[in-house]
Each structure stands twice: as structure tokens, then as C-alpha cells.
PAFIZA-802112 format. One record per residue (C-alpha): chain; x, y, z. Coordinates in Angstrom, 3 decimals, m for minus. Each point is the difference from the previous one (the first is absolute). Layout:
@unit: A, u: X, v: Y, w: Z
...
***
This chain:
@unit: A, u: 12.892, v: m84.418, w: 19.056
@unit: A, u: m0.336, v: 3.913, w: m0.122
@unit: A, u: 2.169, v: 2.572, w: m1.655
@unit: A, u: 1.624, v: 2.239, w: 2.780
@unit: A, u: m1.366, v: 3.500, w: m0.090
@unit: A, u: 3.129, v: 1.383, w: 0.886
@unit: A, u: 2.802, v: m1.766, w: m1.892
@unit: A, u: m1.746, v: m2.339, w: m2.694
@unit: A, u: 0.906, v: m3.069, w: 1.751
@unit: A, u: m2.726, v: m2.814, w: 0.084
@unit: A, u: m0.796, v: m1.254, w: 3.630
@unit: A, u: m2.269, v: 0.690, w: 2.877
@unit: A, u: 2.920, v: 1.665, w: 1.542
@unit: A, u: 2.583, v: 1.595, w: m2.192
@unit: A, u: 3.323, v: m2.078, w: 0.850
@unit: A, u: 2.039, v: 2.991, w: m1.320
@unit: A, u: m1.691, v: 2.813, w: 1.854
@unit: A, u: m2.333, v: m1.673, w: 2.480
@unit: A, u: m3.000, v: 1.979, w: m1.019
@unit: A, u: m3.230, v: m1.171, w: 0.781
@unit: A, u: m2.249, v: m0.128, w: m3.019
@unit: A, u: m3.046, v: 1.557, w: 1.356
@unit: A, u: 1.628, v: 3.514, w: 0.171
@unit: A, u: m1.915, v: 2.820, w: m1.012
@unit: A, u: 0.616, v: 1.518, w: m3.769
@unit: A, u: 0.710, v: 3.813, w: m0.328
@unit: A, u: m3.158, v: 1.337, w: m2.186
@unit: A, u: 2.532, v: 2.446, w: m1.632
@unit: A, u: 2.793, v: m2.202, w: m1.080
@unit: A, u: m1.101, v: m3.639, w: 0.857
@unit: A, u: 2.877, v: m0.749, w: 1.967
@unit: A, u: m0.216, v: m2.091, w: 3.568
@unit: A, u: m0.440, v: 2.064, w: 2.984
@unit: A, u: 1.338, v: m1.303, w: 3.274
@unit: A, u: m2.640, v: m0.865, w: 2.609
@unit: A, u: 1.247, v: 2.990, w: 2.143
@unit: A, u: 0.791, v: 2.575, w: m2.581
@unit: A, u: m2.092, v: 3.151, w: m0.076
@unit: A, u: 0.754, v: 0.628, w: m3.590
@unit: A, u: 1.813, v: m1.608, w: m3.012
@unit: A, u: 3.468, v: 0.277, w: 0.005
@unit: A, u: 0.628, v: 0.324, w: m3.782
@unit: A, u: m2.773, v: 2.579, w: m0.966
@unit: A, u: m0.864, v: 1.459, w: 3.854
@unit: A, u: m3.567, v: m0.909, w: m0.440
@unit: A, u: m1.939, v: m0.286, w: 3.351
@unit: A, u: m1.696, v: m3.241, w: 0.947
@unit: A, u: m3.223, v: 1.265, w: 1.175
@unit: A, u: m2.409, v: 1.734, w: m2.280
@unit: A, u: m0.727, v: 2.989, w: 2.364
@unit: A, u: 3.908, v: 0.571, w: 0.194
@unit: A, u: 0.038, v: 0.044, w: m3.649
@unit: A, u: m2.664, v: 2.267, w: m0.184
@unit: A, u: 1.852, v: 2.631, w: 2.295
@unit: A, u: 3.006, v: m0.527, w: m1.917
@unit: A, u: m2.009, v: 0.650, w: m3.219
@unit: A, u: m1.614, v: 3.343, w: 1.523
@unit: A, u: 3.308, v: 1.015, w: 1.059
@unit: A, u: 1.246, v: 0.121, w: m3.482
@unit: A, u: m3.209, v: 1.559, w: m1.312
@unit: A, u: 0.397, v: 2.804, w: 2.640
@unit: A, u: 3.549, v: 0.560, w: m1.227
@unit: A, u: m1.225, v: 0.251, w: m3.729
@unit: A, u: m2.886, v: 2.514, w: 1.252
@unit: A, u: 2.477, v: 2.041, w: 1.852
@unit: A, u: 2.380, v: 0.064, w: m2.792
@unit: A, u: m2.764, v: 1.168, w: m2.278
@unit: A, u: m1.483, v: 2.779, w: 2.293
@unit: A, u: 3.627, v: 1.119, w: 0.335
@unit: A, u: 0.249, v: 0.246, w: m3.809
@unit: A, u: m3.280, v: 2.098, w: m0.277
@unit: A, u: 0.859, v: 2.314, w: 3.024
@unit: A, u: 3.140, v: 0.627, w: m2.066
@unit: A, u: m1.511, v: 0.491, w: m3.213
@unit: A, u: m2.604, v: 2.298, w: 1.707
@unit: A, u: 2.655, v: 2.077, w: 1.981
@unit: A, u: 2.012, v: 0.381, w: m3.400
@unit: A, u: m3.217, v: 1.107, w: m1.839
@unit: A, u: m0.994, v: 2.544, w: 2.750
@unit: A, u: 3.610, v: 1.349, w: m0.041
@unit: A, u: m0.134, v: 0.491, w: m3.585
@unit: A, u: m3.601, v: 1.290, w: m0.267
@unit: A, u: 1.069, v: 2.628, w: 2.893
@unit: A, u: 2.620, v: 1.437, w: m2.104
@unit: A, u: m2.219, v: 0.704, w: m2.917
@unit: A, u: m2.200, v: 3.051, w: m0.462
@unit: A, u: m3.629, v: m0.356, w: 1.040
@unit: A, u: m1.832, v: 3.294, w: m1.318
@unit: A, u: m3.668, v: 0.680, w: 0.732
@unit: A, u: m2.144, v: 3.419, w: m0.230
@unit: A, u: m3.216, v: 1.650, w: 1.084
@unit: A, u: m1.886, v: 2.732, w: m1.537
@unit: A, u: m0.484, v: 2.520, w: 2.652
@unit: A, u: m1.551, v: 3.349, w: m1.476
@unit: A, u: 0.108, v: 2.273, w: m3.145
@unit: A, u: 0.136, v: 3.531, w: m0.533
@unit: A, u: m0.113, v: 2.447, w: m3.043
@unit: A, u: 3.490, v: m1.057, w: m1.079
@unit: A, u: 0.208, v: m3.991, w: 0.517
@unit: A, u: m1.117, v: m3.117, w: 1.706
@unit: A, u: 1.944, v: m0.760, w: 2.891
@unit: A, u: 1.537, v: m3.322, w: 0.755
@unit: A, u: 1.672, v: m1.153, w: 3.253
@unit: A, u: 2.600, v: m2.586, w: m1.290
@unit: A, u: 2.155, v: m2.030, w: 2.422
@unit: A, u: 2.716, v: m2.948, w: m0.776
@unit: A, u: 0.210, v: m2.322, w: 3.001
@unit: A, u: 2.887, v: m1.719, w: m1.613
@unit: A, u: 3.800, v: 0.461, w: 0.365
@unit: A, u: 0.641, v: 0.718, w: m3.672
@unit: A, u: m1.182, v: 2.960, w: m2.381
@unit: A, u: m3.086, v: m0.164, w: m2.232
@unit: A, u: m1.029, v: 2.304, w: m2.917
@unit: A, u: m3.358, v: 1.324, w: m0.915
@unit: A, u: m0.178, v: m0.184, w: m3.658
@unit: A, u: m3.750, v: 0.314, w: m1.048
@unit: A, u: m3.357, v: 1.449, w: 1.208
@unit: A, u: m3.479, v: m0.502, w: m1.141
@unit: A, u: m3.640, v: 1.149, w: 0.976
@unit: A, u: m2.867, v: m2.320, w: m0.535
@unit: A, u: m3.532, v: 0.808, w: 0.128
@unit: A, u: m1.514, v: m3.195, w: 0.824
@unit: A, u: m3.547, v: 0.713, w: m0.921
@unit: A, u: 0.856, v: 2.014, w: m3.124
@unit: A, u: 1.027, v: m1.816, w: m3.510
@unit: A, u: 3.377, v: 1.347, w: m1.496
@unit: A, u: 3.751, v: m0.415, w: 0.350
@unit: A, u: 1.712, v: 0.799, w: 3.337
@unit: A, u: 1.098, v: 3.746, w: 0.284
@unit: A, u: 3.777, v: 0.115, w: 0.029
@unit: A, u: 1.389, v: 1.975, w: 2.990
@unit: A, u: 3.729, v: 1.276, w: 0.440
@unit: A, u: 1.950, v: 1.275, w: 3.014
@unit: A, u: m0.970, v: 3.479, w: 0.670
@unit: A, u: 2.352, v: 2.952, w: m0.380
@unit: A, u: 2.096, v: m2.188, w: m2.597
@unit: A, u: 0.488, v: 1.438, w: m3.477
@unit: A, u: 0.560, v: m3.416, w: m1.660
@unit: A, u: m2.653, v: m2.404, w: m0.766
@unit: A, u: 1.098, v: m3.483, w: 1.557
@unit: A, u: 2.028, v: 1.293, w: 2.788
@unit: A, u: 0.788, v: m2.402, w: 2.814
@unit: A, u: 0.346, v: 0.393, w: 3.615
@unit: A, u: 2.334, v: m1.824, w: 2.312
@unit: A, u: m1.228, v: m1.437, w: 3.269
@unit: A, u: 2.928, v: m0.896, w: 2.249
@unit: A, u: m0.301, v: m3.394, w: 2.136
@unit: A, u: m2.013, v: 0.987, w: 3.451
@unit: A, u: m1.265, v: 3.557, w: m1.284
@unit: A, u: m3.112, v: 1.244, w: m0.021
@unit: A, u: m1.135, v: 3.129, w: m2.058
@unit: A, u: m2.790, v: 1.864, w: m1.405
@unit: A, u: m0.176, v: 0.052, w: m3.893
@unit: A, u: m2.290, v: 2.057, w: m2.115
@unit: A, u: m1.303, v: m1.115, w: m3.494
@unit: A, u: m1.959, v: 1.981, w: m2.658
@unit: A, u: m1.417, v: m0.623, w: m3.551
@unit: A, u: 2.315, v: 0.059, w: m2.838
@unit: A, u: m0.874, v: 2.256, w: m2.884
@unit: A, u: m0.614, v: m2.840, w: m2.340
@unit: A, u: m2.170, v: m1.912, w: 2.397
@unit: A, u: m3.315, v: m1.616, w: m0.870
@unit: A, u: m3.033, v: 2.488, w: 0.188
@unit: A, u: m3.284, v: m1.641, w: 1.396
@unit: A, u: m3.301, v: 1.495, w: m0.892
@unit: A, u: m0.744, v: 2.824, w: 2.386
@unit: A, u: m3.515, v: m0.929, w: 0.651
@unit: A, u: 1.290, v: m3.580, w: 1.364
@unit: A, u: 2.814, v: 1.918, w: 2.045
@unit: A, u: m2.423, v: 2.365, w: 1.381
@unit: A, u: m2.450, v: m3.100, w: 1.371
@unit: A, u: 3.279, v: m1.350, w: 1.265
@unit: A, u: 1.368, v: 2.847, w: 1.668
@unit: A, u: m3.270, v: 1.205, w: 1.527
@unit: A, u: m0.525, v: m3.373, w: 1.636
@unit: A, u: 2.845, v: m0.388, w: 2.315
@unit: A, u: m0.612, v: m3.573, w: 0.997
@unit: A, u: 0.563, v: m1.335, w: m3.742
@unit: A, u: 3.307, v: m2.139, w: m0.255
@unit: A, u: 3.144, v: 0.951, w: m1.719
@unit: A, u: 3.214, v: m1.856, w: m0.101
@unit: A, u: 3.563, v: 1.381, w: m0.235
@unit: A, u: 2.655, v: m2.082, w: m1.071
@unit: A, u: 3.915, v: 0.266, w: 0.229
@unit: A, u: 2.619, v: m2.103, w: m1.762
@unit: A, u: 2.861, v: m0.526, w: 2.432
@unit: A, u: 3.272, v: m1.474, w: m1.000
@unit: A, u: 1.040, v: m1.988, w: 3.270
@unit: A, u: 3.434, v: m1.036, w: 0.256
@unit: A, u: m0.768, v: m3.579, w: m0.856
@unit: A, u: m1.151, v: 1.000, w: m3.635
@unit: A, u: 0.448, v: m1.020, w: m2.590
@unit: A, u: 2.644, v: m2.695, w: 0.552
@unit: A, u: m1.741, v: m2.067, w: 2.755
@unit: A, u: m1.192, v: m3.520, w: m1.344
@unit: A, u: m3.169, v: m0.164, w: 1.942
@unit: A, u: m1.152, v: 3.389, w: m1.396
@unit: A, u: 0.308, v: m1.456, w: m3.441
@unit: A, u: 2.377, v: 2.638, w: m1.215
@unit: A, u: m2.868, v: 2.834, w: 0.420
@unit: A, u: 1.383, v: 3.466, w: m0.008
@unit: A, u: m1.966, v: 1.449, w: 2.780
@unit: A, u: m2.724, v: m0.396, w: 2.676
@unit: A, u: m3.406, v: 1.760, w: m0.334
@unit: A, u: m1.405, v: 1.121, w: 3.154
@unit: A, u: m3.397, v: 1.328, w: 0.401
@unit: A, u: m2.262, v: 1.909, w: 2.413
@unit: A, u: m3.853, v: 0.027, w: m0.288
@unit: A, u: m1.678, v: 3.044, w: 1.453
@unit: A, u: m3.076, v: 2.303, w: m0.132
@unit: A, u: m0.258, v: 2.758, w: m2.578
@unit: A, u: m0.283, v: 2.405, w: 2.652
@unit: A, u: 3.602, v: m0.143, w: 1.010
@unit: A, u: 1.233, v: 1.201, w: m3.153
@unit: A, u: m2.915, v: 2.429, w: m1.141
@unit: A, u: 2.029, v: 3.038, w: 1.057
@unit: A, u: 2.251, v: m0.866, w: m2.881
@unit: A, u: m2.411, v: m1.352, w: m2.634
@unit: A, u: m1.902, v: 3.297, w: 0.386
@unit: A, u: 2.845, v: 1.768, w: m1.497
@unit: A, u: m0.854, v: m1.848, w: m3.453
@unit: A, u: m3.088, v: 2.374, w: m0.290
@unit: A, u: m2.472, v: m2.333, w: 1.820
@unit: A, u: m2.637, v: 1.915, w: 2.083
@unit: A, u: m2.605, v: m1.604, w: 2.219
@unit: A, u: m3.848, v: 1.403, w: m0.269
@unit: A, u: m0.024, v: 2.777, w: 2.690
@unit: A, u: 3.601, v: 0.587, w: 0.443
***
């Protein structure tokens, strides 16, 4: 005598529900499935393996779609926040007897501030030369850059700036292809509170150019090239 898969009665055919004893069991819940049934009534699992795979793929596709939707929303949110922050960059354009000229632009929507300037002679030992905004009476004066604004800024040497050896500077100025680096400290709109900036007070931007681009101003320090 066999135990009925459907209701537990012991007989070749269950006297209570007349279920035959050779029914297929559901691979998920273990319940008996009627012969003509495509899927299990209690749990909804399909009888045929390929149908179960399609069912699994549809669930996986739903999860993948949900994950991509979350990623898209996160990227859109980050892009929105990033677009509304300041993004300040600069390039050294030229120089004259009064200052080194920079082209500065803020491509973001919020304002930024230029807070410090340094000139580094890459091939010479020594500390950077501290610079300040030209035509400013107060050391450490800052400049406000509005969002979407582009402007020209002049910087020159402070009175207490580092003095390099004249012979080394002469070799540098008289070889216009030697590299120099100008650094600008920028207080962006996300400084200093933004967590992923590790609470730093500013960003440091830099532009590395040939010495010939700023030689007109460096010569005002009393540097003369042979034959000039």
C-alpha cells in the first residue's frame, strides 16, 4: 500500500480525492501536481524545466532593471549636485613688467575664491615664491570668481617672497624652454565641509609652462641675459 502524494491516504488511488500515486512532485514545495497542470498550484512553479528557467530569468531581469534604475537615479543626483558646485581652473597666458597674467574660469554655478598663489622653479632648489594679486595693497587678498565667469587675473611677487640665487635664475630665464609651475589655491563651493574632500580647506590647481611665458616679469627682478 502506498501513501497518497496529495492527501496522505494509503492506497493505489486515494479513496478521498481519487488522486493517482504517480503524480509529479513540485521541485520547489514538494506538493503533488495534477497531470495536466503546467504549474504548481500552491507555489506557482512550472512543471517543465525550461519554463522554470524562463521564470527565473524574468525575476533576474526585474532585479537587474531595478538595480540599473537605482544606479541611474544615483548618477543623476550626483550630476545635479556636481553641476551646481563651482569648478575653477586657470592657465598662465603671458606676463609683463607688472605681473604674471592668468586666465581663470569657473564652469560651475556656484562661486569660488582664489586664496593663494605660488611660483615654483622646477629645476631650482628652494621654496616656492609667494605671489599675490597685482594692484592689491594687502598681503593675502583674495578674489571672488562667480559661477560661469571667466576673467583675467594678474599676480606678482610679495615683498617677503623667497629670493633665488641670481645665477640660477639667469640660467632659467635665459633658457625659455625650462619648466616652471604656478599653483593657485582655490576655495571651491564644496570646501571645506564636503565629506569626500576629507574636510580640506581648499583645492590646489596648477599650470606647468615654459619659463619663456613669464620671462618678461622675471626680468624685472634684475635678471639679465647675456647679450640683452
